[in-house]
N, C-alpha and C positions, 0 to 999 in steps of 0.2 A: 750618391741614391736615396731616392726618402718612400713608403709606401704611404698607402692614408686609406682610406674606406670610403666610399659614399653608392647611400644609395644599393647595399649590401656586391656590391663588385668595390673587387683587391685592386688600384691601381698603381704603378714605381710613374716613379720619374725621375730623371736623371733630367741634372741641368747643365749653363754653358755657366764659364764662368769670362768673366769681361773689365779688361786693366782697363779703369783708367787710366792707375797714372801709376808707371815702373819709377820708382823711389832708387831698387839700386839695376845697372847694368844685366840681363839676363850674360848667360854666357853661350859660347856660336853655338853649345850642341844646343839648345836652348830655344830657337828665335822665337819671335816674342813681338807686339808692340803695343800698345795702349791706344787711347781717344785721343787722349791729351796730345803728341804725339804727331798725329794724323792729320788733327782738328786744327793741328798750331794754336788752342786756348786752353783755360782746364776747362775740368768737364766737372759737376758736380755729379753727386748720383742721382739726389732725384730725377735728375733731370734727365735723365737715361731708365731710368726708369718708368718714368711718366709715360717719355717715345715708343716704352714697348710697351704697355698697358695701353696706349695708342691704335697704333697696328693688330694686337688683338684682339681685341673691343672691337675696330669692324668686320673682323671672323668668327664674328661669338651674330648663332645665327637661333639657336632653343635656349629655349628655361634650365634646358642640365650644361649648359655652358657656358651659358652664367653663374648655375651653382660652382660650377667646376673649374671659373675666374674671380671669382670670391672668397673658392675654400684657398687657391693656390696666394690672394694677398695677404687674408689670414697670416700664410706661409712667410713670404715678403717681409712682415711684423718683425717679423725675429728678428735678434740676431743673426746675421749670418757670423755660423763658427770661424769663417776661414780669412772673414774679412780679415783688413794687417799682417796675413797669413799665406809665405810662399807654397804652391801648390804644384802638383805635375813631376815628371820625369827628369 
């Protein structure tokens, strides 16, 4: 979870993880899947980010929404701390 301030308000943002491809199979106690397995083809991270942004942009209605999306895009440009690491229980 991250936190940021915008126009005098504080926001907390909870993210989701999207598995592009599993390198190591997960145990039965942690059922999961990945896009590569579902789509039966390799998936590039940029392809996923582009699609998420396209769908999100359709819902943008106000200048405030655009400003928040701009902030989210800047956060996406930062290197993810969990990239390549196993997370979850």
